[in-house]
PDB file of N, CA, C and O in Angstrom:
ATOM      1  N   UNK A   1      42.948-201.611-226.359  1.00  0.00           N
ATOM      2  CA  UNK A   1      41.689-202.198-226.196  1.00  0.00           C
ATOM      3  C   UNK A   1      41.081-201.392-227.849  1.00  0.00           C
ATOM      4  O   UNK A   1      40.960-200.186-228.067  1.00  0.00           O
ATOM      5  N   UNK A   2      40.814-202.459-228.723  1.00  0.00           N
ATOM      6  CA  UNK A   2      40.265-201.662-230.028  1.00  0.00           C
ATOM      7  C   UNK A   2      38.815-201.683-229.883  1.00  0.00           C
ATOM      8  O   UNK A   2      38.481-201.719-231.068  1.00  0.00           O
ATOM      9  N   UNK A   3      37.354-201.686-228.970  1.00  0.00           N
ATOM     10  CA  UNK A   3      36.876-201.680-229.030  1.00  0.00           C
ATOM     11  C   UNK A   3      35.973-201.941-227.712  1.00  0.00           C
ATOM     12  O   UNK A   3      35.709-202.920-227.014  1.00  0.00           O
ATOM     13  N   UNK A   4      35.415-199.664-227.737  1.00  0.00           N
ATOM     14  CA  UNK A   4      34.879-199.989-225.805  1.00  0.00           C
ATOM     15  C   UNK A   4      33.735-201.260-225.606  1.00  0.00           C
ATOM     16  O   UNK A   4      33.327-201.615-224.500  1.00  0.00           O
ATOM     17  N   UNK A   5      33.381-201.763-226.682  1.00  0.00           N
ATOM     18  CA  UNK A   5      32.032-203.135-226.226  1.00  0.00           C
ATOM     19  C   UNK A   5      33.821-203.924-226.042  1.00  0.00           C
ATOM     20  O   UNK A   5      33.655-204.278-227.209  1.00  0.00           O
ATOM     21  N   UNK A   6      34.724-204.271-225.812  1.00  0.00           N
ATOM     22  CA  UNK A   6      35.533-205.168-225.588  1.00  0.00           C
ATOM     23  C   UNK A   6      36.260-205.340-224.027  1.00  0.00           C
ATOM     24  O   UNK A   6      36.692-206.291-223.376  1.00  0.00           O
ATOM     25  N   UNK A   7      36.096-203.417-223.761  1.00  0.00           N
ATOM     26  CA  UNK A   7      36.648-203.234-222.395  1.00  0.00           C
ATOM     27  C   UNK A   7      35.857-203.982-221.641  1.00  0.00           C
ATOM     28  O   UNK A   7      36.422-204.986-221.207  1.00  0.00           O
ATOM     29  N   UNK A   8      34.500-203.820-221.261  1.00  0.00           N
ATOM     30  CA  UNK A   8      33.482-204.165-220.631  1.00  0.00           C
ATOM     31  C   UNK A   8      32.834-205.101-220.929  1.00  0.00           C
ATOM     32  O   UNK A   8      31.845-204.980-221.653  1.00  0.00           O
ATOM     33  N   UNK A   9      33.321-206.506-220.339  1.00  0.00           N
ATOM     34  CA  UNK A   9      32.208-207.711-220.531  1.00  0.00           C
ATOM     35  C   UNK A   9      30.795-207.875-219.915  1.00  0.00           C
ATOM     36  O   UNK A   9      29.795-208.054-220.610  1.00  0.00           O
ATOM     37  N   UNK A  10      30.781-207.798-218.474  1.00  0.00           N
ATOM     38  CA  UNK A  10      29.365-207.594-217.693  1.00  0.00           C
ATOM     39  C   UNK A  10      29.462-206.908-216.760  1.00  0.00           C
ATOM     40  O   UNK A  10      30.400-206.110-216.763  1.00  0.00           O
ATOM     41  N   UNK A  11      28.181-206.948-215.134  1.00  0.00           N
ATOM     42  CA  UNK A  11      28.054-206.057-214.159  1.00  0.00           C
ATOM     43  C   UNK A  11      28.297-207.233-213.712  1.00  0.00           C
ATOM     44  O   UNK A  11      28.346-208.367-214.188  1.00  0.00           O
ATOM     45  N   UNK A  12      28.481-206.618-212.426  1.00  0.00           N
ATOM     46  CA  UNK A  12      28.702-208.075-211.152  1.00  0.00           C
ATOM     47  C   UNK A  12      27.381-207.833-210.371  1.00  0.00           C
ATOM     48  O   UNK A  12      27.108-207.054-209.458  1.00  0.00           O
ATOM     49  N   UNK A  13      26.562-208.882-211.125  1.00  0.00           N
ATOM     50  CA  UNK A  13      25.220-208.137-209.916  1.00  0.00           C
ATOM     51  C   UNK A  13      25.305-209.451-208.853  1.00  0.00           C
ATOM     52  O   UNK A  13      25.276-210.644-209.155  1.00  0.00           O
ATOM     53  N   UNK A  14      25.417-208.852-207.527  1.00  0.00           N
ATOM     54  CA  UNK A  14      25.618-209.472-206.354  1.00  0.00           C
ATOM     55  C   UNK A  14      25.144-208.736-205.478  1.00  0.00           C
ATOM     56  O   UNK A  14      24.682-207.614-205.684  1.00  0.00           O
ATOM     57  N   UNK A  15      25.228-209.417-204.193  1.00  0.00           N
ATOM     58  CA  UNK A  15      24.531-208.634-203.017  1.00  0.00           C
ATOM     59  C   UNK A  15      25.057-207.709-202.487  1.00  0.00           C
ATOM     60  O   UNK A  15      24.380-206.751-202.114  1.00  0.00           O
ATOM     61  N   UNK A  16      27.077-207.776-202.229  1.00  0.00           N
ATOM     62  CA  UNK A  16      27.800-207.534-202.161  1.00  0.00           C
ATOM     63  C   UNK A  16      27.768-205.878-203.176  1.00  0.00           C
ATOM     64  O   UNK A  16      27.830-204.716-202.774  1.00  0.00           O
ATOM     65  N   UNK A  17      27.644-206.442-204.591  1.00  0.00           N
ATOM     66  CA  UNK A  17      27.571-204.872-205.732  1.00  0.00           C
ATOM     67  C   UNK A  17      26.426-203.837-205.787  1.00  0.00           C
ATOM     68  O   UNK A  17      26.493-202.621-205.967  1.00  0.00           O
ATOM     69  N   UNK A  18      25.228-204.733-205.562  1.00  0.00           N
ATOM     70  CA  UNK A  18      23.834-204.118-205.541  1.00  0.00           C
ATOM     71  C   UNK A  18      24.107-202.968-204.032  1.00  0.00           C
ATOM     72  O   UNK A  18      23.645-201.831-203.937  1.00  0.00           O
ATOM     73  N   UNK A  19      24.926-203.642-203.050  1.00  0.00           N
ATOM     74  CA  UNK A  19      24.484-202.168-201.894  1.00  0.00           C
ATOM     75  C   UNK A  19      26.065-201.165-202.344  1.00  0.00           C
ATOM     76  O   UNK A  19      26.326-200.014-201.996  1.00  0.00           O
ATOM     77  N   UNK A  20      26.684-201.864-202.988  1.00  0.00           N
ATOM     78  CA  UNK A  20      27.658-200.816-203.097  1.00  0.00           C
ATOM     79  C   UNK A  20      26.996-199.642-204.275  1.00  0.00           C
ATOM     80  O   UNK A  20      27.246-198.439-204.192  1.00  0.00           O
ATOM     81  N   UNK A  21      26.422-200.037-204.986  1.00  0.00           N
ATOM     82  CA  UNK A  21      25.608-199.356-206.046  1.00  0.00           C
ATOM     83  C   UNK A  21      24.343-198.407-205.385  1.00  0.00           C
ATOM     84  O   UNK A  21      23.817-197.573-206.123  1.00  0.00           O
ATOM     85  N   UNK A  22      24.005-198.517-204.374  1.00  0.00           N
ATOM     86  CA  UNK A  22      22.942-198.214-204.069  1.00  0.00           C
ATOM     87  C   UNK A  22      23.181-197.148-202.711  1.00  0.00           C
ATOM     88  O   UNK A  22      22.537-196.214-202.233  1.00  0.00           O
ATOM     89  N   UNK A  23      24.316-197.750-202.423  1.00  0.00           N
ATOM     90  CA  UNK A  23      24.908-196.612-201.701  1.00  0.00           C
ATOM     91  C   UNK A  23      25.866-195.288-201.189  1.00  0.00           C
ATOM     92  O   UNK A  23      25.869-194.402-200.334  1.00  0.00           O
ATOM     93  N   UNK A  24      26.873-195.924-202.615  1.00  0.00           N
ATOM     94  CA  UNK A  24      28.121-195.473-202.715  1.00  0.00           C
ATOM     95  C   UNK A  24      28.571-194.675-204.378  1.00  0.00           C
ATOM     96  O   UNK A  24      29.558-194.073-204.800  1.00  0.00           O
ATOM     97  N   UNK A  25      26.739-195.239-205.156  1.00  0.00           N
ATOM     98  CA  UNK A  25      27.027-195.020-206.492  1.00  0.00           C
ATOM     99  C   UNK A  25      28.087-195.259-207.165  1.00  0.00           C
ATOM    100  O   UNK A  25      28.981-194.464-207.457  1.00  0.00           O
ATOM    101  N   UNK A  26      28.029-195.983-207.331  1.00  0.00           N
ATOM    102  CA  UNK A  26      29.674-197.067-207.606  1.00  0.00           C
ATOM    103  C   UNK A  26      28.926-198.284-208.666  1.00  0.00           C
ATOM    104  O   UNK A  26      28.346-199.258-208.187  1.00  0.00           O
ATOM    105  N   UNK A  27      29.004-198.130-209.642  1.00  0.00           N
ATOM    106  CA  UNK A  27      29.086-199.578-210.770  1.00  0.00           C
ATOM    107  C   UNK A  27      30.248-200.392-210.063  1.00  0.00           C
ATOM    108  O   UNK A  27      31.098-199.924-209.306  1.00  0.00           O
ATOM    109  N   UNK A  28      30.114-201.654-210.452  1.00  0.00           N
ATOM    110  CA  UNK A  28      31.037-202.752-210.884  1.00  0.00           C
ATOM    111  C   UNK A  28      31.320-204.019-211.651  1.00  0.00           C
ATOM    112  O   UNK A  28      30.980-205.179-211.419  1.00  0.00           O
ATOM    113  N   UNK A  29      31.910-203.584-212.458  1.00  0.00           N
ATOM    114  CA  UNK A  29      32.098-204.542-213.885  1.00  0.00           C
ATOM    115  C   UNK A  29      32.906-205.407-213.655  1.00  0.00           C
ATOM    116  O   UNK A  29      33.978-205.295-213.060  1.00  0.00           O
ATOM    117  N   UNK A  30      32.425-206.342-214.124  1.00  0.00           N
ATOM    118  CA  UNK A  30      33.747-207.378-214.613  1.00  0.00           C
ATOM    119  C   UNK A  30      34.707-207.197-216.048  1.00  0.00           C
ATOM    120  O   UNK A  30      34.346-207.898-216.994  1.00  0.00           O
ATOM    121  N   UNK A  31      35.727-206.434-216.230  1.00  0.00           N
ATOM    122  CA  UNK A  31      36.094-205.964-217.692  1.00  0.00           C
ATOM    123  C   UNK A  31      37.078-206.952-217.890  1.00  0.00           C
ATOM    124  O   UNK A  31      37.266-207.971-217.226  1.00  0.00           O
ATOM    125  N   UNK A  32      37.893-206.393-219.217  1.00  0.00           N
ATOM    126  CA  UNK A  32      39.850-207.062-219.321  1.00  0.00           C
ATOM    127  C   UNK A  32      40.189-206.926-218.771  1.00  0.00           C
ATOM    128  O   UNK A  32      40.218-205.922-218.059  1.00  0.00           O
ATOM    129  N   UNK A  33      40.980-208.415-218.701  1.00  0.00           N
ATOM    130  CA  UNK A  33      42.161-208.377-218.065  1.00  0.00           C
ATOM    131  C   UNK A  33      43.415-207.158-218.343  1.00  0.00           C
ATOM    132  O   UNK A  33      44.363-206.895-217.602  1.00  0.00           O
ATOM    133  N   UNK A  34      43.114-206.636-219.450  1.00  0.00           N
ATOM    134  CA  UNK A  34      44.419-206.033-220.134  1.00  0.00           C
ATOM    135  C   UNK A  34      43.597-203.658-220.567  1.00  0.00           C
ATOM    136  O   UNK A  34      44.071-202.742-221.239  1.00  0.00           O
ATOM    137  N   UNK A  35      42.419-203.774-219.768  1.00  0.00           N
ATOM    138  CA  UNK A  35      42.382-202.538-219.867  1.00  0.00           C
ATOM    139  C   UNK A  35      42.748-201.837-218.776  1.00  0.00           C
ATOM    140  O   UNK A  35      43.093-202.284-217.682  1.00  0.00           O
ATOM    141  N   UNK A  36      42.631-200.416-219.220  1.00  0.00           N
ATOM    142  CA  UNK A  36      42.896-199.509-218.348  1.00  0.00           C
ATOM    143  C   UNK A  36      42.293-198.587-217.543  1.00  0.00           C
ATOM    144  O   UNK A  36      41.101-198.688-217.835  1.00  0.00           O
ATOM    145  N   UNK A  37      42.431-197.575-216.528  1.00  0.00           N
ATOM    146  CA  UNK A  37      42.132-196.837-215.766  1.00  0.00           C
ATOM    147  C   UNK A  37      40.905-196.023-217.268  1.00  0.00           C
ATOM    148  O   UNK A  37      39.698-195.895-217.477  1.00  0.00           O
ATOM    149  N   UNK A  38      42.038-195.729-217.853  1.00  0.00           N
ATOM    150  CA  UNK A  38      41.363-194.915-218.929  1.00  0.00           C
ATOM    151  C   UNK A  38      40.402-194.975-219.854  1.00  0.00           C
ATOM    152  O   UNK A  38      39.569-194.132-220.187  1.00  0.00           O
ATOM    153  N   UNK A  39      40.689-196.505-220.391  1.00  0.00           N
ATOM    154  CA  UNK A  39      40.019-197.003-221.287  1.00  0.00           C
ATOM    155  C   UNK A  39      38.434-197.737-220.442  1.00  0.00           C
ATOM    156  O   UNK A  39      37.428-197.499-221.110  1.00  0.00           O
ATOM    157  N   UNK A  40      38.229-198.351-219.444  1.00  0.00           N
ATOM    158  CA  UNK A  40      36.892-198.430-218.708  1.00  0.00           C
ATOM    159  C   UNK A  40      36.602-196.945-218.713  1.00  0.00           C
ATOM    160  O   UNK A  40      36.744-196.600-219.886  1.00  0.00           O
ATOM    161  N   UNK A  41      36.344-196.139-218.151  1.00  0.00           N
ATOM    162  CA  UNK A  41      36.207-194.282-217.904  1.00  0.00           C
ATOM    163  C   UNK A  41      35.728-194.527-219.498  1.00  0.00           C
ATOM    164  O   UNK A  41      34.648-195.023-219.818  1.00  0.00           O
ATOM    165  N   UNK A  42      36.909-194.009-220.547  1.00  0.00           N
ATOM    166  CA  UNK A  42      36.151-194.072-221.629  1.00  0.00           C
ATOM    167  C   UNK A  42      34.504-194.675-222.302  1.00  0.00           C
ATOM    168  O   UNK A  42      33.577-194.251-222.993  1.00  0.00           O
ATOM    169  N   UNK A  43      34.998-196.181-221.410  1.00  0.00           N
ATOM    170  CA  UNK A  43      33.933-196.838-221.993  1.00  0.00           C
ATOM    171  C   UNK A  43      32.363-197.002-221.497  1.00  0.00           C
ATOM    172  O   UNK A  43      31.331-197.346-222.074  1.00  0.00           O
ATOM    173  N   UNK A  44      32.733-196.520-219.916  1.00  0.00           N
ATOM    174  CA  UNK A  44      31.523-196.965-219.965  1.00  0.00           C
ATOM    175  C   UNK A  44      30.414-194.905-219.213  1.00  0.00           C
ATOM    176  O   UNK A  44      29.398-194.749-218.536  1.00  0.00           O
ATOM    177  N   UNK A  45      31.663-193.615-220.033  1.00  0.00           N
ATOM    178  CA  UNK A  45      30.668-193.239-220.531  1.00  0.00           C
ATOM    179  C   UNK A  45      30.067-192.823-221.744  1.00  0.00           C
ATOM    180  O   UNK A  45      29.223-191.955-221.966  1.00  0.00           O
ATOM    181  N   UNK A  46      30.772-193.753-222.615  1.00  0.00           N
ATOM    182  CA  UNK A  46      30.052-193.445-223.641  1.00  0.00           C
ATOM    183  C   UNK A  46      29.123-194.782-223.843  1.00  0.00           C
ATOM    184  O   UNK A  46      27.978-194.590-224.252  1.00  0.00           O
ATOM    185  N   UNK A  47      29.489-195.938-223.615  1.00  0.00           N
ATOM    186  CA  UNK A  47      27.975-197.154-223.449  1.00  0.00           C
ATOM    187  C   UNK A  47      26.425-196.734-222.460  1.00  0.00           C
ATOM    188  O   UNK A  47      25.259-197.082-222.651  1.00  0.00           O
ATOM    189  N   UNK A  48      27.228-195.589-221.055  1.00  0.00           N
ATOM    190  CA  UNK A  48      25.743-195.082-220.360  1.00  0.00           C
ATOM    191  C   UNK A  48      25.465-193.377-220.357  1.00  0.00           C
ATOM    192  O   UNK A  48      24.698-192.788-219.595  1.00  0.00           O
ATOM    193  N   UNK A  49      26.443-192.674-221.592  1.00  0.00           N
ATOM    194  CA  UNK A  49      25.444-191.471-221.446  1.00  0.00           C
ATOM    195  C   UNK A  49      25.813-190.914-219.816  1.00  0.00           C
ATOM    196  O   UNK A  49      24.992-190.087-219.419  1.00  0.00           O
ATOM    197  N   UNK A  50      26.449-191.105-219.251  1.00  0.00           N
ATOM    198  CA  UNK A  50      27.217-190.838-218.024  1.00  0.00           C
ATOM    199  C   UNK A  50      28.126-190.520-217.187  1.00  0.00           C
ATOM    200  O   UNK A  50      28.762-191.562-217.026  1.00  0.00           O
ATOM    201  N   UNK A  51      28.700-189.500-216.383  1.00  0.00           N
ATOM    202  CA  UNK A  51      29.660-189.116-216.401  1.00  0.00           C
ATOM    203  C   UNK A  51      30.726-189.354-215.070  1.00  0.00           C
ATOM    204  O   UNK A  51      30.531-188.746-214.018  1.00  0.00           O
ATOM    205  N   UNK A  52      31.848-190.287-215.235  1.00  0.00           N
ATOM    206  CA  UNK A  52      32.228-190.780-213.748  1.00  0.00           C
ATOM    207  C   UNK A  52      33.520-190.075-212.962  1.00  0.00           C
ATOM    208  O   UNK A  52      34.518-189.599-213.504  1.00  0.00           O
ATOM    209  N   UNK A  53      33.345-190.114-212.108  1.00  0.00           N
ATOM    210  CA  UNK A  53      34.400-189.288-210.970  1.00  0.00           C
ATOM    211  C   UNK A  53      35.311-190.102-210.675  1.00  0.00           C
ATOM    212  O   UNK A  53      36.105-189.423-210.025  1.00  0.00           O
ATOM    213  N   UNK A  54      35.824-191.459-210.762  1.00  0.00           N
ATOM    214  CA  UNK A  54      36.834-192.591-210.015  1.00  0.00           C
ATOM    215  C   UNK A  54      36.809-194.216-211.092  1.00  0.00           C
ATOM    216  O   UNK A  54      35.992-194.833-211.774  1.00  0.00           O
ATOM    217  N   UNK A  55      37.546-194.278-210.882  1.00  0.00           N
ATOM    218  CA  UNK A  55      37.348-196.287-211.840  1.00  0.00           C
ATOM    219  C   UNK A  55      38.607-196.582-211.069  1.00  0.00           C
ATOM    220  O   UNK A  55      39.697-196.085-211.349  1.00  0.00           O
ATOM    221  N   UNK A  56      38.326-197.659-209.805  1.00  0.00           N
ATOM    222  CA  UNK A  56      39.492-198.968-208.978  1.00  0.00           C
ATOM    223  C   UNK A  56      39.261-199.507-209.688  1.00  0.00           C
ATOM    224  O   UNK A  56      38.278-199.258-210.386  1.00  0.00           O
ATOM    225  N   UNK A  57      40.004-200.477-209.877  1.00  0.00           N
ATOM    226  CA  UNK A  57      40.341-201.863-210.025  1.00  0.00           C
ATOM    227  C   UNK A  57      40.882-202.638-209.043  1.00  0.00           C
ATOM    228  O   UNK A  57      41.416-202.182-208.032  1.00  0.00           O
ATOM    229  N   UNK A  58      40.704-204.358-209.432  1.00  0.00           N
ATOM    230  CA  UNK A  58      40.854-204.696-208.394  1.00  0.00           C
ATOM    231  C   UNK A  58      41.016-206.150-209.797  1.00  0.00           C
ATOM    232  O   UNK A  58      39.978-206.326-210.436  1.00  0.00           O
ATOM    233  N   UNK A  59      42.064-206.936-210.129  1.00  0.00           N
ATOM    234  CA  UNK A  59      42.427-208.240-210.202  1.00  0.00           C
ATOM    235  C   UNK A  59      42.111-209.481-209.818  1.00  0.00           C
ATOM    236  O   UNK A  59      42.995-210.087-209.211  1.00  0.00           O
ATOM    237  N   UNK A  60      41.188-209.976-209.987  1.00  0.00           N
ATOM    238  CA  UNK A  60      40.878-211.114-208.901  1.00  0.00           C
ATOM    239  C   UNK A  60      41.620-212.264-209.206  1.00  0.00           C
ATOM    240  O   UNK A  60      42.154-212.481-210.294  1.00  0.00           O
ATOM    241  N   UNK A  61      41.642-212.947-208.292  1.00  0.00           N
ATOM    242  CA  UNK A  61      42.890-214.477-208.413  1.00  0.00           C
ATOM    243  C   UNK A  61      41.553-215.449-208.825  1.00  0.00           C
ATOM    244  O   UNK A  61      40.453-215.264-208.305  1.00  0.00           O
ATOM    245  N   UNK A  62      41.728-216.180-209.521  1.00  0.00           N
ATOM    246  CA  UNK A  62      40.530-217.041-209.872  1.00  0.00           C
ATOM    247  C   UNK A  62      40.666-218.449-208.748  1.00  0.00           C
ATOM    248  O   UNK A  62      41.806-218.637-208.322  1.00  0.00           O
ATOM    249  N   UNK A  63      39.543-219.448-208.251  1.00  0.00           N
ATOM    250  CA  UNK A  63      39.167-219.987-207.305  1.00  0.00           C
ATOM    251  C   UNK A  63      39.526-221.201-207.812  1.00  0.00           C
ATOM    252  O   UNK A  63      39.502-221.582-208.982  1.00  0.00           O
ATOM    253  N   UNK A  64      40.046-222.086-206.273  1.00  0.00           N
ATOM    254  CA  UNK A  64      40.672-223.789-206.600  1.00  0.00           C
ATOM    255  C   UNK A  64      38.819-224.549-206.779  1.00  0.00           C
ATOM    256  O   UNK A  64      37.916-224.253-205.997  1.00  0.00           O
ATOM    257  N   UNK A  65      38.667-225.425-207.855  1.00  0.00           N
ATOM    258  CA  UNK A  65      37.122-226.025-207.713  1.00  0.00           C
ATOM    259  C   UNK A  65      38.314-227.416-207.830  1.00  0.00           C
ATOM    260  O   UNK A  65      39.542-227.506-207.800  1.00  0.00           O
ATOM    261  N   UNK A  66      37.199-228.345-207.969  1.00  0.00           N
ATOM    262  CA  UNK A  66      37.321-229.710-208.066  1.00  0.00           C
ATOM    263  C   UNK A  66      36.006-230.149-208.399  1.00  0.00           C
ATOM    264  O   UNK A  66      34.885-229.889-207.960  1.00  0.00           O
ATOM    265  N   UNK A  67      36.650-231.207-209.690  1.00  0.00           N
ATOM    266  CA  UNK A  67      35.584-231.704-209.809  1.00  0.00           C
ATOM    267  C   UNK A  67      35.784-233.325-209.605  1.00  0.00           C
ATOM    268  O   UNK A  67      36.614-233.844-210.352  1.00  0.00           O
ATOM    269  N   UNK A  68      35.222-234.026-208.831  1.00  0.00           N
ATOM    270  CA  UNK A  68      35.912-235.519-208.222  1.00  0.00           C
ATOM    271  C   UNK A  68      37.042-235.207-207.887  1.00  0.00           C
ATOM    272  O   UNK A  68      37.479-234.131-207.478  1.00  0.00           O
ATOM    273  N   UNK A  69      37.908-236.921-208.200  1.00  0.00           N
ATOM    274  CA  UNK A  69      39.243-236.374-207.697  1.00  0.00           C
ATOM    275  C   UNK A  69      39.808-235.475-208.260  1.00  0.00           C
ATOM    276  O   UNK A  69      40.344-234.791-207.388  1.00  0.00           O
ATOM    277  N   UNK A  70      40.063-234.948-209.542  1.00  0.00           N
ATOM    278  CA  UNK A  70      40.585-233.689-210.240  1.00  0.00           C
ATOM    279  C   UNK A  70      40.580-232.683-209.725  1.00  0.00           C
ATOM    280  O   UNK A  70      39.461-232.297-209.388  1.00  0.00           O
ATOM    281  N   UNK A  71      41.509-231.961-209.472  1.00  0.00           N
ATOM    282  CA  UNK A  71      41.295-230.226-209.356  1.00  0.00           C
ATOM    283  C   UNK A  71      41.945-229.086-210.219  1.00  0.00           C
ATOM    284  O   UNK A  71      43.153-229.259-210.375  1.00  0.00           O
ATOM    285  N   UNK A  72      41.328-227.736-210.939  1.00  0.00           N
ATOM    286  CA  UNK A  72      42.035-226.723-211.360  1.00  0.00           C
ATOM    287  C   UNK A  72      41.794-225.492-210.716  1.00  0.00           C
ATOM    288  O   UNK A  72      41.259-225.523-209.608  1.00  0.00           O
ATOM    289  N   UNK A  73      42.122-224.339-211.263  1.00  0.00           N
ATOM    290  CA  UNK A  73      41.749-222.990-211.280  1.00  0.00           C
ATOM    291  C   UNK A  73      41.439-222.429-211.990  1.00  0.00           C
ATOM    292  O   UNK A  73      42.114-222.271-213.007  1.00  0.00           O
ATOM    293  N   UNK A  74      40.128-221.781-211.785  1.00  0.00           N
ATOM    294  CA  UNK A  74      39.621-220.989-212.454  1.00  0.00           C
ATOM    295  C   UNK A  74      40.308-219.919-213.298  1.00  0.00           C
ATOM    296  O   UNK A  74      41.502-219.724-213.074  1.00  0.00           O
ATOM    297  N   UNK A  75      39.622-219.118-214.356  1.00  0.00           N
ATOM    298  CA  UNK A  75      40.624-218.116-214.615  1.00  0.00           C
ATOM    299  C   UNK A  75      40.611-216.815-214.324  1.00  0.00           C
ATOM    300  O   UNK A  75      39.504-216.287-214.219  1.00  0.00           O
ATOM    301  N   UNK A  76      41.685-216.088-214.149  1.00  0.00           N
ATOM    302  CA  UNK A  76      41.880-215.175-212.868  1.00  0.00           C
ATOM    303  C   UNK A  76      40.793-214.009-214.189  1.00  0.00           C
ATOM    304  O   UNK A  76      40.450-214.264-215.343  1.00  0.00           O
ATOM    305  N   UNK A  77      40.487-212.446-213.106  1.00  0.00           N
ATOM    306  CA  UNK A  77      40.234-211.734-213.770  1.00  0.00           C
ATOM    307  C   UNK A  77      39.872-210.530-213.175  1.00  0.00           C
ATOM    308  O   UNK A  77      40.227-210.354-212.009  1.00  0.00           O
ATOM    309  N   UNK A  78      39.114-209.506-213.855  1.00  0.00           N
ATOM    310  CA  UNK A  78      39.935-207.905-213.654  1.00  0.00           C
ATOM    311  C   UNK A  78      38.052-207.645-213.258  1.00  0.00           C
ATOM    312  O   UNK A  78      37.065-207.909-213.944  1.00  0.00           O
ATOM    313  N   UNK A  79      38.166-207.061-211.946  1.00  0.00           N
ATOM    314  CA  UNK A  79      37.298-206.309-211.517  1.00  0.00           C
ATOM    315  C   UNK A  79      37.752-203.861-211.458  1.00  0.00           C
ATOM    316  O   UNK A  79      38.746-203.202-211.155  1.00  0.00           O
ATOM    317  N   UNK A  80      36.316-203.505-211.945  1.00  0.00           N
ATOM    318  CA  UNK A  80      36.256-202.411-211.677  1.00  0.00           C
ATOM    319  C   UNK A  80      34.941-202.125-210.634  1.00  0.00           C
ATOM    320  O   UNK A  80      33.901-202.739-210.395  1.00  0.00           O
ATOM    321  N   UNK A  81      35.605-200.745-210.100  1.00  0.00           N
ATOM    322  CA  UNK A  81      34.294-200.367-209.330  1.00  0.00           C
ATOM    323  C   UNK A  81      34.181-198.993-209.451  1.00  0.00           C
ATOM    324  O   UNK A  81      34.475-198.060-208.704  1.00  0.00           O
ATOM    325  N   UNK A  82      33.724-199.067-210.485  1.00  0.00           N
ATOM    326  CA  UNK A  82      33.268-196.898-211.315  1.00  0.00           C
ATOM    327  C   UNK A  82      32.098-196.344-210.487  1.00  0.00           C
ATOM    328  O   UNK A  82      30.913-196.672-210.541  1.00  0.00           O
ATOM    329  N   UNK A  83      32.693-195.438-209.717  1.00  0.00           N
ATOM    330  CA  UNK A  83      32.089-194.288-209.387  1.00  0.00           C
ATOM    331  C   UNK A  83      31.448-193.060-210.456  1.00  0.00           C
ATOM    332  O   UNK A  83      32.073-192.632-211.425  1.00  0.00           O
ATOM    333  N   UNK A  84      30.077-192.608-210.053  1.00  0.00           N
ATOM    334  CA  UNK A  84      29.602-191.179-211.054  1.00  0.00           C
ATOM    335  C   UNK A  84      29.670-190.038-210.118  1.00  0.00           C
ATOM    336  O   UNK A  84      29.755-189.826-208.909  1.00  0.00           O
ATOM    337  N   UNK A  85      29.585-189.350-211.330  1.00  0.00           N
ATOM    338  CA  UNK A  85      29.769-187.733-210.438  1.00  0.00           C
ATOM    339  C   UNK A  85      28.366-187.816-209.652  1.00  0.00           C
ATOM    340  O   UNK A  85      27.329-188.454-209.837  1.00  0.00           O
ATOM    341  N   UNK A  86      28.894-186.689-208.492  1.00  0.00           N
ATOM    342  CA  UNK A  86      27.230-186.196-207.803  1.00  0.00           C
ATOM    343  C   UNK A  86      26.056-185.639-208.592  1.00  0.00           C
ATOM    344  O   UNK A  86      26.173-184.540-209.135  1.00  0.00           O
ATOM    345  N   UNK A  87      24.895-186.363-208.685  1.00  0.00           N
ATOM    346  CA  UNK A  87      23.680-185.537-209.816  1.00  0.00           C
ATOM    347  C   UNK A  87      23.981-186.439-211.081  1.00  0.00           C
ATOM    348  O   UNK A  87      23.552-186.107-212.186  1.00  0.00           O
ATOM    349  N   UNK A  88      24.731-187.590-210.895  1.00  0.00           N
ATOM    350  CA  UNK A  88      24.259-188.401-212.636  1.00  0.00           C
ATOM    351  C   UNK A  88      23.503-189.009-212.205  1.00  0.00           C
ATOM    352  O   UNK A  88      23.459-188.902-210.980  1.00  0.00           O
ATOM    353  N   UNK A  89      22.364-190.085-212.893  1.00  0.00           N
ATOM    354  CA  UNK A  89      21.290-190.630-212.695  1.00  0.00           C
ATOM    355  C   UNK A  89      22.132-191.626-213.017  1.00  0.00           C
ATOM    356  O   UNK A  89      22.897-191.739-213.975  1.00  0.00           O
ATOM    357  N   UNK A  90      21.771-192.761-211.565  1.00  0.00           N
ATOM    358  CA  UNK A  90      22.295-193.816-211.502  1.00  0.00           C
ATOM    359  C   UNK A  90      22.036-195.479-212.844  1.00  0.00           C
ATOM    360  O   UNK A  90      20.861-195.845-212.852  1.00  0.00           O
ATOM    361  N   UNK A  91      22.525-195.915-213.339  1.00  0.00           N
ATOM    362  CA  UNK A  91      22.415-197.117-214.554  1.00  0.00           C
ATOM    363  C   UNK A  91      21.852-197.912-213.812  1.00  0.00           C
ATOM    364  O   UNK A  91      22.091-198.143-212.627  1.00  0.00           O
ATOM    365  N   UNK A  92      20.759-198.546-214.771  1.00  0.00           N
ATOM    366  CA  UNK A  92      19.799-199.627-214.673  1.00  0.00           C
ATOM    367  C   UNK A  92      20.777-200.834-215.506  1.00  0.00           C
ATOM    368  O   UNK A  92      21.360-200.556-216.555  1.00  0.00           O
ATOM    369  N   UNK A  93      20.839-201.991-214.959  1.00  0.00           N
ATOM    370  CA  UNK A  93      21.578-202.638-215.802  1.00  0.00           C
ATOM    371  C   UNK A  93      20.936-203.510-216.978  1.00  0.00           C
ATOM    372  O   UNK A  93      21.686-203.895-217.875  1.00  0.00           O
ATOM    373  N   UNK A  94      19.787-203.786-217.006  1.00  0.00           N
ATOM    374  CA  UNK A  94      18.647-203.677-218.097  1.00  0.00           C
ATOM    375  C   UNK A  94      19.091-203.152-219.264  1.00  0.00           C
ATOM    376  O   UNK A  94      18.680-203.697-220.288  1.00  0.00           O
ATOM    377  N   UNK A  95      19.751-202.327-219.359  1.00  0.00           N
ATOM    378  CA  UNK A  95      19.858-200.883-220.089  1.00  0.00           C
ATOM    379  C   UNK A  95      21.185-201.655-221.406  1.00  0.00           C
ATOM    380  O   UNK A  95      21.373-201.536-222.617  1.00  0.00           O
ATOM    381  N   UNK A  96      21.683-202.252-220.528  1.00  0.00           N
ATOM    382  CA  UNK A  96      22.811-203.348-221.168  1.00  0.00           C
ATOM    383  C   UNK A  96      21.815-204.537-222.208  1.00  0.00           C
ATOM    384  O   UNK A  96      22.732-205.162-222.742  1.00  0.00           O
ATOM    385  N   UNK A  97      21.249-204.804-222.444  1.00  0.00           N
ATOM    386  CA  UNK A  97      20.385-205.906-222.790  1.00  0.00           C
ATOM    387  C   UNK A  97      19.374-205.291-223.768  1.00  0.00           C
ATOM    388  O   UNK A  97      18.484-205.988-224.256  1.00  0.00           O
TER     389      UNK A  97
END
């Protein structure tokens, strides 16, 4: 990846993502599919000015969707769970705007 802003695409704001954020001090992001764990860690530390303890990634398979009689798959994407070190302030997603 060339830019840290090309690594993180958007936060995943769902009920499960918010529960993980509150209970486990873990942020959930959609990241570029070619991004590696060290690149994701560097990007989060630089953008949000926090220290990262651990990064876990999951490659999500695109879901099958229909439009009438035609069907197709949504694109595959990659999700990253980023755990912050103890004592770090929790990031508010509105800081991205």
